[in-house]
C-alpha positions in Angstrom: -0.7 -16.8 15.0 1.5 -15.8 18.0 5.2 -15.3 17.7 7.6 -13.0 19.5 9.2 -12.0 16.2 5.7 -11.0 14.9 5.2 -8.8 17.9 8.6 -7.1 17.2 7.5 -6.6 13.6 4.3 -4.9 14.7 6.2 -2.7 17.2 8.6 -1.6 14.4 5.6 -0.8 12.1 3.9 1.3 14.8 7.1 3.1 15.6 7.8 4.0 12.0 4.2 5.1 11.5 4.5 7.4 14.5 7.8 8.8 13.3 6.8 9.5 9.7 3.5 11.3 8.9 1.3 9.8 6.2 3.8 7.1 5.2 1.8 4.1 6.4 1.7 2.5 3.0 5.4 3.0 2.4 6.3 1.6 5.9 4.2 -1.5 5.2 5.9 -1.7 1.7 9.3 -1.8 3.2 8.4 -4.5 5.7 6.7 -6.5 3.0 9.8 -6.2 0.8 12.0 -7.5 3.7 9.8 -10.5 4.4 9.3 -11.4 0.7 13.0 -10.7 -0.2 11.8 -8.3 -2.9 12.8 -4.8 -3.9 10.9 -1.6 -3.5 11.0 1.8 -5.2 9.9 5.2 -3.9 9.3 8.0 -6.4 8.5 11.6 -5.4 9.8 15.1 -5.1 12.8 16.0 -2.9 11.9 16.6 0.8 9.3 13.8 1.2 11.3 11.6 3.6 12.3 9.0 1.0 15.9 8.9 2.2 15.0 9.2 5.9 12.6 6.4 5.7 14.9 4.1 3.8 17.8 4.8 6.2 15.7 3.2 8.9 16.6 -0.1 7.3 20.0 0.0 9.0 18.2 0.4 12.4 15.4 -2.1 11.9 17.6 -5.2 11.5 20.7 -5.7 13.6 23.5 -8.0 12.5 23.2 -7.2 8.8 25.6 -5.6 6.4 24.0 -2.4 5.1 25.1 -0.4 2.1 23.7 2.9 0.9 24.9 5.2 -1.9 23.8 8.3 -3.8 24.2 7.6 -7.5 25.1 10.2 -10.0 25.7 10.2 -13.8 29.4 9.9 -12.9 29.2 7.1 -10.4 31.9 4.5 -11.0 31.8 0.7 -10.4 34.4 1.2 -7.7 31.9 3.2 -5.6 29.2 0.6 -5.7 31.1 -2.7 -6.1 34.5 -2.0 -4.7 37.9 -1.1 -6.1 40.1 -3.5 -8.0 42.5 -5.5 -5.9 46.0 -4.2 -6.8 47.6 -7.3 -5.5 45.4 -9.5 -7.7 45.9 -7.2 -10.6 49.6 -7.6 -10.4 49.0 -11.3 -11.0 46.7 -10.6 -14.0 43.5 -11.3 -12.0 40.8 -8.7 -12.5 39.1 -9.0 -9.1 37.3 -6.4 -7.0 37.7 -6.0 -3.2 34.0 -6.0 -2.3 34.3 -5.4 1.4 31.8 -2.9 2.7 30.3 -2.6 -0.8 27.0 -3.7 -2.3 28.0 -7.3 -3.2 28.4 -8.0 0.6 25.3 -6.3 1.8 22.1 -7.8 3.1 20.1 -4.6 2.8 20.8 -1.8 0.3 19.5 1.7 -0.2 20.3 3.4 -3.6 19.3 7.0 -3.8 18.6 8.6 -7.2 18.6 5.0 -8.6 17.9 6.2 -12.2 21.1 8.1 -12.4 22.8 4.7 -12.8 25.0 4.8 -15.8 26.0 2.1 -18.3 29.3 1.4 -16.5 27.5 -0.1 -13.5 24.1 -0.9 -14.9 24.7 -4.5 -16.1 26.3 -5.6 -12.9 23.6 -3.9 -10.9 20.8 -5.7 -12.8 22.4 -9.1 -12.3 23.0 -8.4 -8.6 19.5 -7.2 -7.9 17.7 -9.9 -9.9 19.8 -13.0 -9.7 21.7 -12.2 -6.4 25.0 -12.9 -8.3 28.0 -10.7 -8.7 30.6 -11.6 -11.4 34.1 -11.1 -10.0 36.9 -11.9 -12.3 34.3 -13.5 -14.6 33.2 -16.0 -11.9 29.6 -15.8 -10.4 29.6 -15.2 -6.7 26.4 -15.6 -4.7 25.6 -12.4 -2.7 23.6 -12.2 0.6 21.3 -9.5 -0.7 17.8 -9.6 0.6 16.2 -6.3 -0.4 17.1 -3.1 -2.3 15.2 0.1 -1.6 15.5 2.5 -4.4 14.5 6.2 -4.4 14.2 8.8 -7.2 12.8 12.3 -7.6 11.5 11.3 -11.1 10.6 8.5 -13.4 13.2 7.3 -15.9 12.9 8.9 -19.3 12.1 6.9 -22.3 15.1 5.8 -24.3 17.5 6.0 -21.4 17.8 2.2 -21.3 16.6 2.0 -17.7 13.4 0.0 -18.4 15.1 -3.2 -17.1 16.2 -1.5 -13.9 12.7 -0.1 -13.3 11.3 -3.6 -13.8 13.6 -5.1 -11.1 11.5 -3.3 -8.4 8.4 -5.3 -7.7 6.9 -2.7 -5.4 6.6 0.9 -6.5 5.2 3.7 -4.4 4.6 7.3 -5.3 5.3 9.7 -2.4 4.0 13.3 -2.1 4.2 16.0 0.5 2.1 15.8 3.7 -1.5 16.5 2.8 -3.2 16.9 6.2 -2.7 20.3 7.7 -2.7 19.1 11.3 0.0 16.5 10.4 2.0 19.3 8.6 1.8 21.5 11.7 2.8 18.7 13.9 5.8 17.9 11.7 6.9 21.6 11.8 6.6 21.6 15.6 8.6 18.3 15.9 5.7 16.8 17.8 6.7 13.2 16.9 7.3 11.0 19.9 11.0 10.6 20.3 10.8 6.8 20.8 13.7 4.7 19.7 12.8 2.5 16.8 12.6 -1.2 17.9 14.8 -3.6 16.1 15.2 -7.3 15.4 18.2 -9.5 14.7 19.1 -10.9 11.3 18.2 -14.3 12.6 14.7 -13.0 13.6 14.2 -11.7 10.1 15.2 -15.0 8.5 12.8 -16.8 10.8 10.0 -14.4 9.7 10.9 -14.9 6.0 10.6 -18.7 6.5 7.2 -18.1 8.2 6.2 -15.9 5.2 6.9 -18.8 2.8 4.6 -21.0 4.8 1.6 -18.7 4.6 -1.2 -20.5 2.8 -2.7 -19.0 -0.4 -6.3 -20.3 -1.0 -7.6 -21.1 -4.5 -9.9 -18.0 -4.3 -6.9 -15.8 -4.3 -5.4 -17.5 -7.4 -8.7 -17.3 -9.2 -9.0 -13.6 -8.4 -5.4 -12.9 -9.6 -6.3 -14.7 -12.9 -9.4 -12.5 -13.2 -7.3 -9.4 -12.6 -4.8 -10.5 -15.2 -7.5 -11.0 -17.8 -9.1 -7.6 -17.1 -5.7 -5.9 -17.3 -5.1 -7.6 -20.7 -8.4 -6.2 -21.8 -7.1 -2.8 -21.0 -3.9 -3.5 -23.0 -1.8 -3.9 -19.8 0.3 -7.1 -19.6 2.4 -7.6 -16.4 4.9 -10.4 -16.9 4.2 -13.9 -15.6 7.3 -13.4 -13.4 5.8 -10.3 -11.8 2.6 -12.2 -11.0 4.6 -15.1 -9.6 6.7 -12.8 -7.4 3.6 -11.0 -6.2 2.5 -14.2 -4.3 5.4 -13.6 -1.9 4.2 -10.0 -1.4 0.7 -11.3 -0.5 2.1 -13.9 1.9 4.1 -11.1 3.6 1.1 -8.8 3.8 -0.8 -11.6 5.5 2.0 -12.3 8.0 2.3 -8.7 8.9 -1.4 -8.8 9.9 -0.6 -12.0 11.9 -2.5 -14.4 9.6 -1.5 -17.8 8.4 -3.7 -17.5 5.2 -3.8 -14.8 2.5 -7.2 -13.0 2.2 -8.7 -11.4 -0.8 -8.2 -8.0 0.8 -4.4 -8.5 0.8 -4.5 -8.2 -3.0 -5.0 -4.4 -2.7 -1.2 -4.0 -2.2 -0.7 -5.2 -5.8 -1.9 -1.9 -7.1 1.7 -0.9 -6.4 3.1 -3.9 -8.3 1.2 -4.6 -11.5 1.7 -1.5 -13.6 4.6 -1.0 -16.0 4.2 2.6 -17.2 2.8 5.7 -15.5 -0.2 5.9 -17.7 -1.3 2.4 -16.6 -1.2 3.2 -12.9 -4.8 4.5 -12.5 -6.4 1.6 -14.5 -4.4 -1.0 -12.6 -5.4 0.6 -9.2 -9.1 0.6 -10.1 -9.1 -3.0 -11.3 -7.1 -4.3 -8.3 -9.1 -2.4 -5.8 -12.4 -3.7 -7.2 -11.3 -7.3 -6.8 -9.5 -6.8 -3.5 -12.8 -7.2 -1.6 -14.1 -10.5 -0.3 -17.7 -11.5 -0.5 -18.6 -9.9 2.8 -16.9 -6.6 1.9 -18.7 -6.5 -1.5 -22.1 -7.3 0.3 -21.4 -4.4 2.8 -20.6 -2.0 0.0 -23.8 -3.0 -1.9 -25.9 -2.6 1.2 -24.4 0.8 2.0 -25.2 1.9 -1.6 -28.7 0.7 -1.3 -29.2 2.5 2.0 -27.9 5.8 0.5 -30.3 5.4 -2.4 -33.3 4.7 -0.1 -32.4 7.7 2.0 -31.9 10.0 -1.0 -35.4 9.1 -2.4 -37.0 9.8 1.0 -35.3 13.2 1.1 -36.5 14.1 -2.4 -40.0 12.9 -1.8 -41.3 14.3 1.5 -44.6 12.5 1.4 -45.7 10.3 4.3 -45.9 7.3 2.0 -42.3 7.7 0.7 -41.2 8.0 4.3 -42.9 4.9 5.5 -41.5 3.0 2.5 -38.0 4.2 3.3 -38.4 3.3 7.0 -39.6 -0.2 6.0 -36.7 -0.8 3.6 -34.1 0.5 6.1 -35.5 -1.8 8.7 -35.1 -4.8 6.3 -31.5 -3.8 5.6 -30.8 -3.7 9.4 -32.1 -7.3 9.8 -29.9 -8.4 6.9 -26.8 -6.7 8.4 -27.5 -8.4 11.8 -27.6 -11.8 10.0 -24.3 -11.0 8.2 -22.7 -10.1 11.5 -23.7 -13.5 12.9 -22.4 -15.3 9.8 -19.0 -13.4 9.6 -17.8 -12.0 12.9 -14.5 -10.9 11.2 -16.5 -8.0 9.8 -18.2 -7.0 13.0 -16.6 -3.5 13.2 -17.7 -2.6 9.7 -21.2 -4.0 10.2 -21.6 -2.0 13.4 -20.5 1.2 11.6 -23.0 0.6 8.8 -25.8 -0.3 11.3 -25.2 3.0 13.1 -25.3 4.9 9.8 -28.6 3.2 8.7 -30.1 3.8 12.2 -29.2 7.5 11.8 -30.8 7.6 8.4 -34.0 5.9 9.7 -34.2 8.3 12.6 -33.9 11.3 10.3 -36.6 10.0 8.0 -39.0 9.4 10.9 -38.2 12.8 12.4 -38.9 14.6 9.1 -42.3 12.8 8.8 -43.3 13.8 12.3 -42.3 17.4 11.5 -44.4 17.2 8.3 -47.4 15.9 10.2 -47.2 18.7 12.7 -46.0 21.6 10.5 -46.8 20.4 7.0 -44.4 19.6 4.2 -41.6 22.0 3.2 -43.7 23.1 0.1 -46.8 23.7 2.3 -44.7 25.8 4.8 -43.1 27.7 1.9 -46.6 28.5 0.5 -47.8 29.6 3.9 -44.7 31.9 4.4 -45.2 33.4 0.9 -48.8 34.2 1.8 -47.8 35.8 5.0 -45.0 37.8 3.3 -47.5 38.8 0.6 -49.9 40.2 3.2 -47.1 42.1 4.9 -45.9 43.8 1.7 -49.5 44.7 0.7 -50.1 46.6 3.9 
């Protein structure tokens, strides 16, 4: 799939990844949200670049109306939806002037989203989910594409924010920079000062239309059904609507990787979509990741596990017989990998990496047996050293 807009999308992704350390998943999440017309939530402590990353929305897409607001417990409807029109009010019409406010925005960033109070919550829910804003009792369609929400904490139980939390299909937890080298680079401001590329609103709409055309094979539907069943076995029940909306996320993930068809591996992103409560997150992630591997990936993982087991046995048993057996089995795995590479060249890089690893294992086993033949086994060498040491101490 070749498209100038796809190239722009890839340039934007690379630029944001270079600008924000250890935020690759969140960058991808934002782009997926834009392409699938979904909403994304970032949760994490203050000072983890949630706001800085979200503000990039205004720079990514030109020609859009952008609205951002920091919500507090005291935020009023006027701040988010616009003030009442005094002229209309004089005529008995209860109508808001929505210019420059959320009802007229294509892209929205709401910071501290869970500080939303009851005065704005109902209108906010309808606007986010249905893309409608009721002005003077009449529903008005809004141009909203995506809302990016941010919060330092999860909503407390009993606060009535469950419905708002549910409106965000994609949810990402953000933490501080983990890698020390990245942390030092961030402190030194060693990020390349490259201006973030951008696209026009028309380009984004074209990409959204391409996203809708990405094919979803039956294998993906079957895998999602299996994931749903296993989640139910764990007492986790994402709504049918959430599963349905997730299809657009998978299509967007495929398009970002410049593919016209969703692959099983794309399902991995749904570990950020199919959990409802924090205590479900780990179980959902484990189930989704287990199924987000195609047949070749599962075969590679199985062969790597087998190679590790063969090598471990050879290390524990230093006999020549065990070494010869390990060398034979590692050789057979090498032949199977070469056949797999010929059958599925899309996995060539991973196959080569595993071939290299198995070759190293085989060489180490061979080398250890040559050493044993010349110097004796480790136990024999230990016995000889003990005897020498014993003679020395007796003198």
